[in-house]
Each structure stands twice: as structure tokens, then as C-alpha cells.
Backbone as a printed PyTorch tensor [residue, N CA C, xyz], in Angstrom:
tensor([[[  0.8470,  -1.1880,   0.0000],
         [  0.0000,   0.0000,   0.0000],
         [  0.8880,   1.2460,   0.0000]],

        [[  0.5110,   2.2200,  -0.8050],
         [  1.2800,   3.4550,  -0.8980],
         [  1.3230,   4.1840,   0.4410]],

        [[  2.4790,   4.6970,   0.7610],
         [  2.7190,   5.5000,   1.9640],
         [  2.5060,   4.7380,   3.2770]],

        [[  2.5700,   3.4140,   3.2260],
         [  2.3720,   2.6220,   4.4450],
         [  3.4240,   2.9520,   5.5100]],

        [[  4.6660,   3.0750,   5.0740],
         [  5.7490,   3.4040,   6.0110],
         [  5.4810,   4.7470,   6.7000]],

        [[  5.0500,   5.7340,   5.9180],
         [  4.7570,   7.0630,   6.4700],
         [  3.5820,   7.0090,   7.4410]],

        [[  2.5660,   6.2370,   7.1160],
         [  1.4010,   6.1100,   8.0060],
         [  1.7960,   5.4570,   9.3360]],

        [[  2.6360,   4.4350,   9.2580],
         [  3.0990,   3.7820,  10.4800],
         [  3.9240,   4.7420,  11.3310]],

        [[  4.7620,   5.5210,  10.6740],
         [  5.5740,   6.4920,  11.4120],
         [  4.6750,   7.5430,  12.0730]],

        [[  3.6660,   8.0080,  11.3410],
         [  2.7170,   8.9650,  11.9300],
         [  2.0720,   8.3710,  13.1790]],

        [[  1.6330,   7.1280,  13.0850],
         [  0.9890,   6.4900,  14.2410],
         [  1.9280,   6.4170,  15.4400]],

        [[  3.2180,   6.2160,  15.1850],
         [  4.1750,   6.1690,  16.2920],
         [  4.3680,   7.5370,  16.9470]],

        [[  4.1010,   8.6020,  16.2060],
         [  4.2530,   9.9730,  16.7200],
         [  2.9310,  10.5890,  17.1760]],

        [[  1.8290,   9.9360,  16.8690],
         [  0.5060,  10.5380,  17.0000],
         [  0.2200,  11.1140,  18.3890]],

        [[  0.5130,  10.3840,  19.4340],
         [  0.2160,  10.8530,  20.7850],
         [  0.9240,  12.1810,  21.0690]],

        [[  2.2030,  12.2600,  20.7400],
         [  2.9620,  13.4910,  20.9690],
         [  2.4620,  14.6200,  20.0650]],

        [[  2.1730,  14.2960,  18.8100],
         [  1.6560,  15.3130,  17.8980],
         [  0.3160,  15.8640,  18.3820]],

        [[ -0.5520,  14.9910,  18.8700],
         [ -1.8500,  15.4470,  19.3880],
         [ -1.6660,  16.3930,  20.5650]],

        [[ -0.6960,  16.0970,  21.3940],
         [ -0.4460,  16.9250,  22.5740],
         [  0.0330,  18.3290,  22.2030]],

        [[  0.8360,  18.4290,  21.1370],
         [  1.4760,  19.7080,  20.8250],
         [  1.0280,  20.3720,  19.5210]],

        [[  0.4120,  19.6140,  18.6100],
         [  0.1170,  20.1600,  17.2730],
         [ -1.2750,  19.7990,  16.7630]],

        [[ -2.2040,  19.5270,  17.6490],
         [ -3.5440,  19.1300,  17.2080],
         [ -4.1580,  20.1920,  16.3030]],

        [[ -4.7650,  19.7220,  15.2120],
         [ -5.4030,  20.6200,  14.2560],
         [ -4.4720,  21.0830,  13.1540]],

        [[ -3.1930,  20.7940,  13.2690],
         [ -2.2450,  21.1650,  12.2290],
         [ -2.0720,  19.9950,  11.2570]],

        [[ -1.2110,  20.1750,  10.2640],
         [ -0.9650,  19.1580,   9.2500],
         [  0.5040,  18.7440,   9.2970]],

        [[  0.7410,  17.4570,   9.4880],
         [  2.0980,  16.9150,   9.5530],
         [  2.5270,  16.4500,   8.1730]],

        [[  3.7770,  16.7250,   7.8250],
         [  4.3570,  16.2590,   6.5680],
         [  5.4070,  15.2190,   6.9160]],

        [[  5.2350,  14.0060,   6.3540],
         [  6.1220,  12.8890,   6.6640],
         [  6.5870,  12.2270,   5.3760]],

        [[  7.8850,  11.9450,   5.3320],
         [  8.4820,  11.1950,   4.2250],
         [  9.3560,  10.1200,   4.8430]],

        [[  9.0870,   8.8670,   4.4800],
         [  9.7950,   7.7130,   5.0600],
         [  9.6350,   7.7660,   6.5760]],

        [[ 10.7270,   7.7990,   7.3160],
         [ 10.6650,   7.8740,   8.7790],
         [ 11.1250,   9.2380,   9.2710]],

        [[ 10.6930,  10.2870,   8.5750],
         [ 11.1120,  11.6350,   8.9350],
         [  9.9180,  12.5750,   8.9420]],

        [[  9.7560,  13.2960,  10.0310],
         [  8.7440,  14.3430,  10.1340],
         [  9.3840,  15.6340,   9.6610]],

        [[  8.9060,  16.1540,   8.5410],
         [  9.4340,  17.4220,   8.0270],
         [  9.0090,  18.5610,   8.9460]],

        [[  7.7490,  18.5250,   9.3910],
         [  7.2360,  19.5610,  10.2720],
         [  5.7270,  19.5290,  10.3130]],

        [[  5.1540,  20.4400,  11.0930],
         [  3.6990,  20.5980,  11.1410],
         [  3.3710,  22.0140,  10.6890]],

        [[  2.2200,  22.1360,  10.0330],
         [  1.8540,  23.4020,   9.4000],
         [  0.3990,  23.7280,   9.7140]],

        [[  0.1020,  25.0020,   9.7560],
         [ -1.2290,  25.4750,  10.1270],
         [ -2.2870,  25.1000,   9.1060]],

        [[ -1.9480,  25.1540,   7.8290],
         [ -2.9160,  24.8400,   6.7780],
         [ -2.4000,  23.7180,   5.8840]],

        [[ -3.3290,  23.0790,   5.1980],
         [ -2.9630,  22.0400,   4.2360],
         [ -2.0780,  22.6170,   3.1460]],

        [[ -2.4220,  23.8110,   2.6620],
         [ -1.6470,  24.4280,   1.5780],
         [ -0.1990,  24.6790,   1.9870]],

        [[  0.0170,  25.1280,   3.2260],
         [  1.3810,  25.3320,   3.7200],
         [  2.1340,  24.0000,   3.7730]],

        [[  1.4460,  22.9550,   4.2400],
         [  2.0540,  21.6280,   4.3300],
         [  2.4090,  21.1050,   2.9410]],

        [[  1.5150,  21.2730,   1.9930],
         [  1.7580,  20.8230,   0.6230],
         [  2.9510,  21.5520,   0.0170]],

        [[  2.9990,  22.8650,   0.1820],
         [  4.1090,  23.6440,  -0.3750],
         [  5.4440,  23.2040,   0.2410]],

        [[  5.4710,  22.9870,   1.5460],
         [  6.7000,  22.5570,   2.2140],
         [  7.1180,  21.1730,   1.7300]],

        [[  6.1610,  20.2720,   1.5820],
         [  6.4630,  18.9280,   1.1070],
         [  7.0130,  18.9190,  -0.3030]],

        [[  6.4260,  19.7090,  -1.1770],
         [  6.8980,  19.7760,  -2.5680],
         [  8.2910,  20.3960,  -2.6240]],

        [[  8.5230,  21.4430,  -1.8130],
         [  9.8680,  22.0450,  -1.7690],
         [ 10.9110,  21.0200,  -1.3100]],

        [[ 10.5670,  20.2530,  -0.2940],
         [ 11.5310,  19.3070,   0.2910],
         [ 11.6970,  18.0310,  -0.5280]],

        [[ 10.6020,  17.5100,  -1.0790],
         [ 10.6520,  16.1800,  -1.6920],
         [ 10.3290,  16.1470,  -3.1730]],

        [[  9.9450,  17.2740,  -3.7420],
         [  9.6310,  17.3070,  -5.1680],
         [  8.5050,  16.3500,  -5.5040]],

        [[  8.7570,  15.4690,  -6.4570],
         [  7.7140,  14.5410,  -6.9020],
         [  7.7490,  13.2000,  -6.1650]],

        [[  8.6320,  13.0660,  -5.1740],
         [  8.6360,  11.8400,  -4.3660],
         [  7.3660,  11.8090,  -3.5160]],

        [[  6.8260,  10.6320,  -3.2550],
         [  5.6280,  10.5610,  -2.4200],
         [  5.9210,  10.9710,  -0.9740]],

        [[  4.9950,  11.7110,  -0.4000],
         [  5.0710,  12.0690,   1.0060],
         [  3.6590,  12.1610,   1.5450]],

        [[  3.5350,  12.0360,   2.8580],
         [  2.2330,  12.0250,   3.5140],
         [  1.9580,  13.3730,   4.1580]],

        [[  0.7680,  13.8890,   3.9370],
         [  0.2720,  15.0310,   4.6870],
         [ -0.8910,  14.4990,   5.5000]],

        [[ -0.7670,  14.5590,   6.8110],
         [ -1.7700,  14.0020,   7.7070],
         [ -2.2370,  15.0620,   8.6930]],

        [[ -3.5420,  15.2860,   8.7350],
         [ -4.0800,  16.1940,   9.7410],
         [ -3.8810,  15.5560,  11.1150]],

        [[ -3.3780,  16.3370,  12.0460],
         [ -3.1540,  15.8320,  13.3990],
         [ -4.4700,  15.9560,  14.1600]],

        [[ -5.1600,  14.8400,  14.2700],
         [ -6.4560,  14.7940,  14.9370],
         [ -6.6940,  13.3700,  15.4160]],

        [[ -7.5430,  13.2460,  16.4220],
         [ -7.8530,  11.9090,  16.9340],
         [ -8.3600,  11.0130,  15.8080]],

        [[ -9.2890,  11.5200,  15.0200],
         [ -9.7970,  10.8140,  13.8350],
         [ -9.7150,  11.7980,  12.6780]],

        [[ -8.7380,  11.6010,  11.8310],
         [ -8.5290,  12.5310,  10.7210],
         [ -8.9290,  11.8880,   9.4050]],

        [[ -9.4930,  12.6880,   8.5390],
         [ -9.8080,  12.2260,   7.2010],
         [ -8.5680,  12.2820,   6.3420]],

        [[ -8.6500,  11.7090,   5.1820],
         [ -7.5150,  11.6980,   4.2680],
         [ -7.8610,  12.5160,   3.0480]],

        [[ -6.9490,  13.3800,   2.6580],
         [ -7.1080,  14.1930,   1.4560],
         [ -6.1190,  13.6640,   0.4370]],

        [[ -6.5950,  13.3470,  -0.7520],
         [ -5.7000,  12.8390,  -1.7800],
         [ -5.7030,  13.7810,  -2.9720]],

        [[ -4.5330,  13.9770,  -3.5380],
         [ -4.3820,  14.7660,  -4.7530],
         [ -3.8080,  13.8490,  -5.8160]],

        [[ -4.6760,  13.2610,  -6.6490],
         [ -4.2060,  12.2990,  -7.6460],
         [ -3.1080,  12.8400,  -8.5550]],

        [[ -3.1130,  14.1260,  -8.8550],
         [ -2.0720,  14.6820,  -9.7240],
         [ -0.6940,  14.4770,  -9.1030]],

        [[ -0.5950,  14.5910,  -7.7930],
         [  0.6710,  14.3550,  -7.1250],
         [  1.0270,  12.8830,  -7.1530]],

        [[  0.0460,  12.0280,  -6.9470],
         [  0.2720,  10.5880,  -6.8760],
         [  0.8000,  10.0350,  -8.1880]],

        [[  0.2970,  10.4990,  -9.2850],
         [  0.7020,   9.9440, -10.5850],
         [  1.7670,  10.7860, -11.2810]],

        [[  2.3240,  11.7570, -10.5790],
         [  3.4250,  12.5400, -11.1290],
         [  3.0100,  13.5970, -12.1210]],

        [[  1.7820,  14.0670, -12.0490],
         [  1.2970,  15.0590, -13.0000],
         [  1.5310,  16.5020, -12.5440]],

        [[  2.1930,  16.6700, -11.4230],
         [  2.4000,  18.0060, -10.8880],
         [  3.1070,  18.9130, -11.8930]],

        [[  4.0570,  18.3640, -12.6250],
         [  4.8290,  19.1620, -13.5760],
         [  4.5010,  18.8070, -15.0200]],

        [[  3.3090,  18.3020, -15.2540],
         [  2.8990,  17.9210, -16.6130],
         [  2.7710,  19.1760, -17.4850]],

        [[  3.1620,  19.0950, -18.7530],
         [  3.0030,  20.2440, -19.6360],
         [  1.5250,  20.5160, -19.9030]],

        [[  1.1650,  21.7610, -20.1230],
         [ -0.2550,  22.0920, -20.3760],
         [ -0.7550,  21.5130, -21.6730]]])
């Protein structure tokens, strides 16, 4: 499953993240937390700056968080020609 490693890493950090960053968005690549951001857009911009077209996870820090997917990022269409 895509981003399984990142999801597992998020779960290992979840308790601490909830304590200090609830409501923010965490950016995770492999076993590394890039940071937490106030908005999804800030998290996305930071992730793209740091990882380019490599897959990374943006997870809302919440007890039960929904998942937002951007298929263009998943299939590498971020830099597709018009």
C-alpha cells in the first residue's frame, strides 16, 4: 500500500503530535517528520519544496482525521506540460 511506512511512522508519533500540534498538518516522508503546518496548503508547499515529486504524507493531526488525496501528485502530473 502506498505510503504505508509514512502512516506507520505517523501512528508512532501521534500521541505526541496530538499533545502539541492538534489541528495542524504533519508532513512525513519515510521515517522523517518534516514539520507541522497550520494549513494544508502550507504543508503541501513545504512537502513539494523538500521532496519534489517523491511521495510524502500530509496528515491532519487529529484523533480521527480524514484523508485528502491529490491524484495529480500521486501519478506525477504536478509538472505535466499544459
